[in-house]
C-alpha positions, 0 to 999 in steps of 0.5 A: 585451331583445333591443332593449335589449340592441341599444340599449346596445351601439349607443350608445357612451355606453351600458353596452355600448357604452362597452366595444366598443372593448376588444372589438375589440381581444380583450380580456375585460370584467368588468362590475359593475352596482353601480358605476354608476346603474341608470337610465342605461342601459336594459339596466343596468335589466333587468340590476338587475330580473333581480338581476344584479349581476357579469358577463364580455364575451367577444369574438369576432373574425373576421379581426380584426373584432368578430363578437359576443361571449359575455356571462355574468351572476352574481346574487352577486359573480363572482370570477375569479382568474388561471387562470379568466381565463386559461382565459376568454382561451383560450377566447375566442382559440379561438372566434376562430379558428374563426370565422376558419377558418369564414369562409375555408373558406366558398366564397360569402365567397372569391367576393366 
């Protein structure tokens, strides 16, 4: 499953890879697997086989660079209102702020 996930991220035309530019800029992405061909990407096939319909990607930035992201999926419709979206945005920003501060405090990184 991790190999499938990685190959989808590394392919700029892949399901996840197509969102990297938006994630780099701190945007939360709402995903729907119903709108695309499940066979177009191995990660989509995996999500379909697990009966996961919708999800979100929350970026984690460190020093303004994409460090990673958190994913959450749901088997049926994932409806996020403005308050929930705002809360997830704040969570993403708080985690990114923490990562950046941890990076700055690590003396090994400051020596480079």
